[in-house]
N, CA, C and O atoms as CSV, one atom per row, in Angstrom:
chain,resi,resn,atom,element,x,y,z
A,1,MET,N,N,148.891,147.318,185.433
A,1,MET,CA,C,149.745,148.446,185.768
A,1,MET,C,C,150.158,148.317,187.261
A,1,MET,O,O,149.470,147.777,188.127
A,2,ASN,N,N,151.401,148.900,187.446
A,2,ASN,CA,C,152.070,149.031,188.647
A,2,ASN,C,C,152.168,150.334,189.129
A,2,ASN,O,O,152.575,151.219,188.375
A,3,THR,N,N,151.826,150.595,190.375
A,3,THR,CA,C,151.993,152.030,190.900
A,3,THR,C,C,152.919,152.136,192.217
A,3,THR,O,O,152.827,151.232,193.047
A,4,THR,N,N,153.661,153.031,192.402
A,4,THR,CA,C,154.644,153.129,193.544
A,4,THR,C,C,154.977,154.609,193.732
A,4,THR,O,O,154.821,155.476,192.873
A,5,ASN,N,N,155.432,154.777,194.901
A,5,ASN,CA,C,156.089,156.127,195.123
A,5,ASN,C,C,157.533,155.958,194.965
A,5,ASN,O,O,158.163,154.943,195.261
A,6,VAL,N,N,158.043,157.133,194.430
A,6,VAL,CA,C,159.573,157.087,194.130
A,6,VAL,C,C,160.085,158.302,194.634
A,6,VAL,O,O,159.338,159.269,194.780
A,7,ILE,N,N,161.361,158.350,194.933
A,7,ILE,CA,C,162.129,159.535,195.357
A,7,ILE,C,C,162.709,160.204,194.187
A,7,ILE,O,O,163.321,159.492,193.391
A,8,LEU,N,N,162.611,161.438,193.965
A,8,LEU,CA,C,163.204,162.389,193.044
A,8,LEU,C,C,164.325,163.082,193.603
A,8,LEU,O,O,164.157,163.744,194.627
A,9,GLU,N,N,165.556,163.004,193.005
A,9,GLU,CA,C,166.777,163.784,193.521
A,9,GLU,C,C,166.873,164.892,192.630
A,9,GLU,O,O,166.740,164.841,191.407
A,10,THR,N,N,167.138,166.008,193.403
A,10,THR,CA,C,167.531,167.275,192.778
A,10,THR,C,C,168.775,167.823,193.483
A,10,THR,O,O,169.143,167.342,194.555
A,11,PRO,N,N,169.366,168.741,192.937
A,11,PRO,CA,C,170.573,169.434,193.779
A,11,PRO,C,C,170.156,170.108,195.096
A,11,PRO,O,O,170.991,170.256,195.988
A,12,ALA,N,N,168.915,170.511,195.238
A,12,ALA,CA,C,168.319,171.010,196.327
A,12,ALA,C,C,167.863,170.063,197.501
A,12,ALA,O,O,167.621,170.469,198.638
A,13,GLY,N,N,167.775,168.763,197.095
A,13,GLY,CA,C,167.206,167.914,197.980
A,13,GLY,C,C,166.498,166.767,197.198
A,13,GLY,O,O,166.596,166.681,195.974
A,14,SER,N,N,165.842,165.964,197.891
A,14,SER,CA,C,164.926,164.891,197.473
A,14,SER,C,C,163.554,164.975,197.905
A,14,SER,O,O,163.256,165.341,199.043
A,15,TYR,N,N,162.559,164.589,196.874
A,15,TYR,CA,C,161.162,164.619,197.222
A,15,TYR,C,C,160.406,163.437,196.661
A,15,TYR,O,O,160.996,162.676,195.893
A,16,ASN,N,N,159.253,163.247,196.959
A,16,ASN,CA,C,158.451,162.114,196.550
A,16,ASN,C,C,157.648,162.396,195.200
A,16,ASN,O,O,157.355,163.549,194.886
A,17,ALA,N,N,157.336,161.400,194.489
A,17,ALA,CA,C,156.395,161.452,193.362
A,17,ALA,C,C,155.773,160.214,193.231
A,17,ALA,O,O,156.323,159.192,193.642
A,18,TYR,N,N,154.626,160.204,192.672
A,18,TYR,CA,C,153.757,158.943,192.465
A,18,TYR,C,C,154.009,158.566,191.023
A,18,TYR,O,O,154.096,159.454,190.174
A,19,LEU,N,N,154.126,157.344,190.721
A,19,LEU,CA,C,154.556,156.790,189.474
A,19,LEU,C,C,153.672,155.645,189.064
A,19,LEU,O,O,153.608,154.620,189.744
A,20,ALA,N,N,153.034,155.806,188.027
A,20,ALA,CA,C,152.193,154.774,187.382
A,20,ALA,C,C,152.844,154.149,186.229
A,20,ALA,O,O,153.152,154.858,185.272
A,21,VAL,N,N,153.099,152.809,186.224
A,21,VAL,CA,C,153.866,152.209,185.061
A,21,VAL,C,C,152.742,151.374,184.389
A,21,VAL,O,O,152.023,150.614,185.038
A,22,PRO,N,N,152.620,151.586,182.874
A,22,PRO,CA,C,151.698,150.643,182.252
A,22,PRO,C,C,152.122,149.235,182.025
A,22,PRO,O,O,153.306,148.900,182.006
A,23,ASP,N,N,151.039,148.354,181.839
A,23,ASP,CA,C,151.369,147.027,181.598
A,23,ASP,C,C,151.831,146.835,180.253
A,23,ASP,O,O,152.645,145.944,180.011
A,24,LYS,N,N,151.372,147.611,179.331
A,24,LYS,CA,C,151.768,147.545,177.864
A,24,LYS,C,C,152.220,148.874,177.445
A,24,LYS,O,O,151.407,149.563,176.828
A,25,PRO,N,N,153.393,149.346,177.682
A,25,PRO,CA,C,154.014,150.693,177.406
A,25,PRO,C,C,153.904,150.922,176.030
A,25,PRO,O,O,154.026,149.997,175.228
A,26,ASN,N,N,153.654,152.231,175.643
A,26,ASN,CA,C,153.578,152.561,174.152
A,26,ASN,C,C,154.876,153.490,173.803
A,26,ASN,O,O,155.023,154.074,172.729
A,27,GLY,N,N,155.779,153.522,174.887
A,27,GLY,CA,C,157.080,154.328,174.565
A,27,GLY,C,C,156.953,155.822,175.105
A,27,GLY,O,O,157.984,156.495,175.073
A,28,GLY,N,N,155.850,156.373,175.572
A,28,GLY,CA,C,155.667,157.663,175.924
A,28,GLY,C,C,155.527,157.785,177.499
A,28,GLY,O,O,155.165,156.851,178.215
A,29,GLY,N,N,155.845,158.989,177.925
A,29,GLY,CA,C,155.691,159.272,179.380
A,29,GLY,C,C,155.039,160.645,179.653
A,29,GLY,O,O,155.117,161.464,178.738
A,30,VAL,N,N,154.493,160.957,180.635
A,30,VAL,CA,C,153.814,162.118,180.983
A,30,VAL,C,C,154.166,162.586,182.481
A,30,VAL,O,O,154.061,161.824,183.442
A,31,VAL,N,N,154.572,163.852,182.573
A,31,VAL,CA,C,154.631,164.373,183.931
A,31,VAL,C,C,153.375,165.064,184.248
A,31,VAL,O,O,153.061,166.065,183.603
A,32,VAL,N,N,152.625,164.605,185.198
A,32,VAL,CA,C,151.329,165.174,185.521
A,32,VAL,C,C,151.458,166.197,186.779
A,32,VAL,O,O,151.693,165.761,187.906
A,33,LEU,N,N,151.310,167.417,186.549
A,33,LEU,CA,C,151.490,168.476,187.557
A,33,LEU,C,C,150.264,168.468,188.509
A,33,LEU,O,O,149.127,168.453,188.037
A,34,GLN,N,N,150.470,168.477,189.740
A,34,GLN,CA,C,149.470,168.450,190.749
A,34,GLN,C,C,148.586,169.611,190.690
A,34,GLN,O,O,149.024,170.660,190.217
A,35,GLU,N,N,147.349,169.530,191.134
A,35,GLU,CA,C,146.494,170.736,191.477
A,35,GLU,C,C,146.945,171.255,192.719
A,35,GLU,O,O,147.910,170.742,193.286
A,36,ILE,N,N,146.289,172.301,193.231
A,36,ILE,CA,C,146.745,172.912,194.466
A,36,ILE,C,C,146.501,172.078,195.695
A,36,ILE,O,O,146.895,172.463,196.796
A,37,PHE,N,N,145.830,170.892,195.519
A,37,PHE,CA,C,145.454,170.056,196.652
A,37,PHE,C,C,146.531,168.964,196.844
A,37,PHE,O,O,146.300,168.037,197.621
A,38,GLY,N,N,147.693,169.034,196.171
A,38,GLY,CA,C,148.829,168.081,196.272
A,38,GLY,C,C,148.585,166.787,195.434
A,38,GLY,O,O,147.833,166.722,194.461
A,39,VAL,N,N,149.288,165.822,195.921
A,39,VAL,CA,C,149.202,164.594,195.156
A,39,VAL,C,C,148.307,163.806,195.875
A,39,VAL,O,O,148.675,162.998,196.727
A,40,ASN,N,N,147.011,164.032,195.532
A,40,ASN,CA,C,145.754,163.411,196.267
A,40,ASN,C,C,145.309,162.266,195.311
A,40,ASN,O,O,145.980,161.852,194.366
A,41,SER,N,N,144.114,161.823,195.678
A,41,SER,CA,C,143.521,160.649,194.983
A,41,SER,C,C,143.215,161.034,193.464
A,41,SER,O,O,143.374,160.232,192.543
A,42,ALA,N,N,142.786,162.267,193.306
A,42,ALA,CA,C,142.411,162.801,191.864
A,42,ALA,C,C,143.708,162.663,191.020
A,42,ALA,O,O,143.651,162.151,189.902
A,43,MET,N,N,144.925,163.133,191.564
A,43,MET,CA,C,146.074,163.185,190.851
A,43,MET,C,C,146.512,161.714,190.548
A,43,MET,O,O,146.983,161.407,189.453
A,44,ARG,N,N,146.342,160.851,191.530
A,44,ARG,CA,C,146.850,159.383,191.350
A,44,ARG,C,C,146.030,158.764,190.295
A,44,ARG,O,O,146.546,158.107,189.391
A,45,ALA,N,N,144.601,158.987,190.405
A,45,ALA,CA,C,143.678,158.530,189.358
A,45,ALA,C,C,144.036,159.102,187.918
A,45,ALA,O,O,143.797,158.383,186.948
A,46,ALA,N,N,144.541,160.235,187.748
A,46,ALA,CA,C,144.870,160.762,186.517
A,46,ALA,C,C,146.128,159.967,186.072
A,46,ALA,O,O,146.191,159.519,184.927
A,47,ALA,N,N,147.082,159.800,186.928
A,47,ALA,CA,C,148.238,159.018,186.510
A,47,ALA,C,C,147.873,157.663,186.115
A,47,ALA,O,O,148.381,157.200,185.093
A,48,GLU,N,N,147.012,156.938,186.838
A,48,GLU,CA,C,146.585,155.615,186.627
A,48,GLU,C,C,145.924,155.426,185.375
A,48,GLU,O,O,146.093,154.423,184.681
A,49,TRP,N,N,145.049,156.534,185.031
A,49,TRP,CA,C,144.350,156.520,183.723
A,49,TRP,C,C,145.287,156.546,182.500
A,49,TRP,O,O,145.151,155.847,181.495
A,50,LEU,N,N,146.268,157.464,182.731
A,50,LEU,CA,C,147.431,157.544,181.680
A,50,LEU,C,C,148.156,156.242,181.467
A,50,LEU,O,O,148.436,155.819,180.345
A,51,ALA,N,N,148.454,155.611,182.616
A,51,ALA,CA,C,149.155,154.343,182.462
A,51,ALA,C,C,148.317,153.326,181.829
A,51,ALA,O,O,148.860,152.511,181.084
A,52,GLY,N,N,146.910,153.275,182.064
A,52,GLY,CA,C,145.989,152.480,181.248
A,52,GLY,C,C,146.003,152.722,179.838
A,52,GLY,O,O,145.580,151.892,179.034
A,53,CYS,N,N,146.489,153.867,179.503
A,53,CYS,CA,C,146.443,154.141,178.072
A,53,CYS,C,C,147.879,153.892,177.468
A,53,CYS,O,O,148.128,154.162,176.293
A,54,GLY,N,N,148.733,153.406,178.265
A,54,GLY,CA,C,150.067,152.925,177.770
A,54,GLY,C,C,151.306,153.908,178.087
A,54,GLY,O,O,152.440,153.681,177.663
A,55,TYR,N,N,150.987,154.960,178.832
A,55,TYR,CA,C,152.056,155.995,179.204
A,55,TYR,C,C,152.413,155.745,180.603
A,55,TYR,O,O,151.608,155.434,181.480
A,56,TYR,N,N,153.829,155.922,180.769
A,56,TYR,CA,C,154.410,156.129,182.060
A,56,TYR,C,C,153.947,157.380,182.668
A,56,TYR,O,O,154.058,158.390,181.973
A,57,ALA,N,N,153.446,157.494,183.847
A,57,ALA,CA,C,152.858,158.810,184.257
A,57,ALA,C,C,153.567,159.065,185.814
A,57,ALA,O,O,153.569,158.172,186.662
A,58,ILE,N,N,154.108,160.296,186.026
A,58,ILE,CA,C,154.648,160.624,187.277
A,58,ILE,C,C,154.034,161.856,187.782
A,58,ILE,O,O,153.813,162.811,187.037
A,59,VAL,N,N,153.738,161.854,189.108
A,59,VAL,CA,C,153.082,163.143,189.642
A,59,VAL,C,C,154.075,163.651,190.832
A,59,VAL,O,O,153.978,163.235,191.986
A,60,PRO,N,N,154.967,164.532,190.435
A,60,PRO,CA,C,155.777,164.983,191.566
A,60,PRO,C,C,155.189,165.904,192.584
A,60,PRO,O,O,154.266,166.661,192.282
A,61,ASP,N,N,155.713,165.855,193.809
A,61,ASP,CA,C,155.113,166.607,194.917
A,61,ASP,C,C,155.740,167.991,194.842
A,61,ASP,O,O,156.821,168.184,195.397
A,62,LEU,N,N,155.091,169.001,194.159
A,62,LEU,CA,C,155.529,170.281,194.032
A,62,LEU,C,C,155.519,171.149,195.178
A,62,LEU,O,O,156.123,172.220,195.119
A,63,PHE,N,N,154.859,170.782,196.277
A,63,PHE,CA,C,154.827,171.473,197.490
A,63,PHE,C,C,155.912,171.089,198.455
A,63,PHE,O,O,155.934,171.615,199.568
A,64,TRP,N,N,156.880,170.139,198.072
A,64,TRP,CA,C,157.932,169.526,198.918
A,64,TRP,C,C,158.707,170.502,199.722
A,64,TRP,O,O,159.099,170.236,200.858
A,65,ARG,N,N,158.931,171.657,199.114
A,65,ARG,CA,C,159.859,172.654,199.719
A,65,ARG,C,C,159.009,173.464,200.888
A,65,ARG,O,O,159.597,174.058,201.792
A,66,GLN,N,N,157.731,173.430,200.790
A,66,GLN,CA,C,157.002,174.119,201.835
A,66,GLN,C,C,156.446,172.949,202.913
A,66,GLN,O,O,156.732,173.031,204.107
A,67,LYS,N,N,155.766,172.039,202.468
A,67,LYS,CA,C,155.318,170.923,203.260
A,67,LYS,C,C,155.127,169.645,202.379
A,67,LYS,O,O,154.215,169.527,201.561
A,68,ALA,N,N,156.040,168.742,202.621
A,68,ALA,CA,C,156.221,167.529,201.766
A,68,ALA,C,C,154.904,166.686,202.195
A,68,ALA,O,O,154.384,166.759,203.308
A,69,GLY,N,N,154.496,165.953,201.230
A,69,GLY,CA,C,153.476,164.927,201.284
A,69,GLY,C,C,152.150,165.472,201.392
A,69,GLY,O,O,151.242,164.722,201.754
A,70,ILE,N,N,151.917,166.686,201.125
A,70,ILE,CA,C,150.434,167.298,201.292
A,70,ILE,C,C,149.450,166.605,200.462
A,70,ILE,O,O,149.715,166.326,199.293
A,71,GLU,N,N,148.326,166.311,201.003
A,71,GLU,CA,C,147.242,165.642,200.307
A,71,GLU,C,C,145.965,166.073,200.831
A,71,GLU,O,O,145.450,165.535,201.810
A,72,LEU,N,N,145.388,167.139,200.128
A,72,LEU,CA,C,144.212,167.807,200.619
A,72,LEU,C,C,142.988,167.469,199.893
A,72,LEU,O,O,143.016,167.050,198.736
A,73,ASP,N,N,141.791,167.669,200.639
A,73,ASP,CA,C,140.441,167.303,200.073
A,73,ASP,C,C,139.875,168.590,199.595
A,73,ASP,O,O,139.738,169.531,200.376
A,74,PRO,N,N,139.509,168.678,198.223
A,74,PRO,CA,C,138.869,169.882,197.700
A,74,PRO,C,C,137.590,170.151,198.228
A,74,PRO,O,O,137.120,171.277,198.069
A,75,GLY,N,N,136.901,169.205,198.887
A,75,GLY,CA,C,135.547,169.389,199.537
A,75,GLY,C,C,135.659,169.980,200.760
A,75,GLY,O,O,134.625,170.350,201.317
A,76,SER,N,N,136.845,170.156,201.347
A,76,SER,CA,C,136.947,170.703,202.768
A,76,SER,C,C,137.339,172.166,202.656
A,76,SER,O,O,138.265,172.516,201.924
A,77,GLU,N,N,136.634,173.014,203.381
A,77,GLU,CA,C,136.855,174.368,203.463
A,77,GLU,C,C,138.221,174.709,203.956
A,77,GLU,O,O,138.920,175.575,203.429
A,78,THR,N,N,138.608,173.927,205.086
A,78,THR,CA,C,139.949,174.105,205.686
A,78,THR,C,C,140.908,173.699,204.722
A,78,THR,O,O,141.917,174.397,204.623
A,79,ASP,N,N,140.778,172.646,203.952
A,79,ASP,CA,C,141.775,172.210,203.056
A,79,ASP,C,C,141.978,173.161,201.963
A,79,ASP,O,O,143.107,173.442,201.562
A,80,ARG,N,N,140.869,173.682,201.454
A,80,ARG,CA,C,140.915,174.729,200.413
A,80,ARG,C,C,141.666,175.919,200.809
A,80,ARG,O,O,142.439,176.480,200.032
A,81,ALA,N,N,141.443,176.330,202.054
A,81,ALA,CA,C,142.252,177.547,202.588
A,81,ALA,C,C,143.762,177.201,202.755
A,81,ALA,O,O,144.612,178.076,202.590
A,82,THR,N,N,144.081,175.961,203.072
A,82,THR,CA,C,145.419,175.462,203.244
A,82,THR,C,C,146.110,175.520,201.825
A,82,THR,O,O,147.190,176.075,201.627
A,83,ALA,N,N,145.355,174.878,200.860
A,83,ALA,CA,C,145.731,174.829,199.357
A,83,ALA,C,C,146.193,176.187,198.865
A,83,ALA,O,O,147.280,176.387,198.323
A,84,MET,N,N,145.202,177.160,199.119
A,84,MET,CA,C,145.394,178.529,198.656
A,84,MET,C,C,146.766,179.256,199.203
A,84,MET,O,O,147.530,179.962,198.543
A,85,GLY,N,N,146.856,178.932,200.431
A,85,GLY,CA,C,148.081,179.533,201.171
A,85,GLY,C,C,149.384,178.860,200.549
A,85,GLY,O,O,150.354,179.563,200.267
A,86,LEU,N,N,149.386,177.678,200.369
A,86,LEU,CA,C,150.520,176.889,199.885
A,86,LEU,C,C,150.775,177.429,198.329
A,86,LEU,O,O,151.905,177.673,197.905
A,87,MET,N,N,149.736,177.558,197.654
A,87,MET,CA,C,149.849,177.931,196.221
A,87,MET,C,C,150.396,179.363,196.115
A,87,MET,O,O,151.218,179.659,195.248
A,88,GLN,N,N,149.898,180.299,197.065
A,88,GLN,CA,C,150.422,181.695,196.926
A,88,GLN,C,C,151.843,181.764,197.449
A,88,GLN,O,O,152.589,182.650,197.029
A,89,ALA,N,N,152.235,180.931,198.289
A,89,ALA,CA,C,153.651,180.972,198.844
A,89,ALA,C,C,154.636,180.248,197.983
A,89,ALA,O,O,155.845,180.431,198.128
A,90,MET,N,N,154.122,179.389,197.046
A,90,MET,CA,C,155.058,178.651,196.174
A,90,MET,C,C,155.817,179.556,195.302
A,90,MET,O,O,155.277,180.561,194.838
A,91,ASP,N,N,157.097,179.242,195.043
A,91,ASP,CA,C,157.769,179.842,193.997
A,91,ASP,C,C,157.585,179.116,192.735
A,91,ASP,O,O,158.234,178.101,192.484
A,92,GLN,N,N,156.636,179.661,191.862
A,92,GLN,CA,C,156.189,178.736,190.745
A,92,GLN,C,C,157.464,178.445,189.759
A,92,GLN,O,O,157.563,177.349,189.208
A,93,GLY,N,N,158.308,179.343,189.588
A,93,GLY,CA,C,159.561,179.026,188.733
A,93,GLY,C,C,160.420,177.856,189.210
A,93,GLY,O,O,160.968,177.067,188.441
A,94,THR,N,N,160.490,177.810,190.511
A,94,THR,CA,C,161.307,176.710,191.241
A,94,THR,C,C,160.513,175.440,190.962
A,94,THR,O,O,161.096,174.454,190.512
A,95,ALA,N,N,159.078,175.425,191.234
A,95,ALA,CA,C,158.325,174.306,191.016
A,95,ALA,C,C,158.316,173.738,189.680
A,95,ALA,O,O,158.332,172.524,189.475
A,96,VAL,N,N,158.290,174.593,188.807
A,96,VAL,CA,C,158.359,174.095,187.356
A,96,VAL,C,C,159.737,173.625,187.071
A,96,VAL,O,O,159.864,172.692,186.277
A,97,ALA,N,N,160.825,174.176,187.641
A,97,ALA,CA,C,162.119,173.640,187.366
A,97,ALA,C,C,162.171,172.282,187.978
A,97,ALA,O,O,162.792,171.392,187.396
A,98,ASP,N,N,161.541,172.049,189.156
A,98,ASP,CA,C,161.657,170.655,189.760
A,98,ASP,C,C,160.955,169.726,188.957
A,98,ASP,O,O,161.337,168.556,188.952
A,99,ALA,N,N,159.846,170.127,188.182
A,99,ALA,CA,C,159.123,169.126,187.383
A,99,ALA,C,C,159.815,168.690,186.174
A,99,ALA,O,O,159.746,167.537,185.750
A,100,VAL,N,N,160.512,169.667,185.604
A,100,VAL,CA,C,161.216,169.394,184.282
A,100,VAL,C,C,162.756,168.975,184.364
A,100,VAL,O,O,163.352,168.464,183.415
A,101,ARG,N,N,163.277,169.224,185.492
A,101,ARG,CA,C,164.678,168.899,185.678
A,101,ARG,C,C,164.967,167.516,185.540
A,101,ARG,O,O,164.246,166.721,186.142
A,102,PRO,N,N,166.002,167.060,184.773
A,102,PRO,CA,C,166.336,165.700,184.775
A,102,PRO,C,C,166.582,165.249,186.194
A,102,PRO,O,O,167.210,165.959,186.979
A,103,PHE,N,N,166.056,163.986,186.550
A,103,PHE,CA,C,166.210,163.498,187.901
A,103,PHE,C,C,166.480,161.993,187.755
A,103,PHE,O,O,166.314,161.307,186.747
A,104,THR,N,N,166.921,161.623,188.944
A,104,THR,CA,C,166.966,160.123,189.097
A,104,THR,C,C,165.995,159.655,190.070
A,104,THR,O,O,165.763,160.397,191.025
A,105,ALA,N,N,165.369,158.500,189.978
A,105,ALA,CA,C,164.376,158.068,190.958
A,105,ALA,C,C,164.749,156.618,191.404
A,105,ALA,O,O,165.341,155.768,190.739
A,106,SER,N,N,164.288,156.529,192.629
A,106,SER,CA,C,164.550,155.172,193.320
A,106,SER,C,C,163.332,154.844,193.980
A,106,SER,O,O,162.720,155.720,194.590
A,107,ALA,N,N,162.899,153.618,193.918
A,107,ALA,CA,C,161.719,153.101,194.504
A,107,ALA,C,C,161.676,153.163,196.030
A,107,ALA,O,O,162.648,152.839,196.712
A,108,VAL,N,N,160.447,153.616,196.579
A,108,VAL,CA,C,160.364,153.457,198.100
A,108,VAL,C,C,158.981,152.744,198.235
A,108,VAL,O,O,158.037,152.868,197.455
A,109,GLY,N,N,159.030,151.946,199.406
A,109,GLY,CA,C,157.732,151.303,199.873
A,109,GLY,C,C,157.146,150.735,198.702
A,109,GLY,O,O,156.071,150.139,198.777
């Protein structure tokens, strides 16, 4: 499997996502929606598991409009409070639109 960060382009701007590419693709793909802790190790592990099953898996950063690149630890009380604040302030309709909108991706790093 190959993993990388990609940039997703939208009319409102660009943001990052984590992409896991399977070694033996089965033709399917999955958009993995992050938990309130951002694109953290748990979300990357979920994408990698899906890639291991043959699916392309991408995890877009849904908090990019508020604070790009957020990666919080659910075991930290401070991080949990930050996550709740970000979730409460997020426009869920816009976040869903970001996740399902057709986009172009280009590899970074």
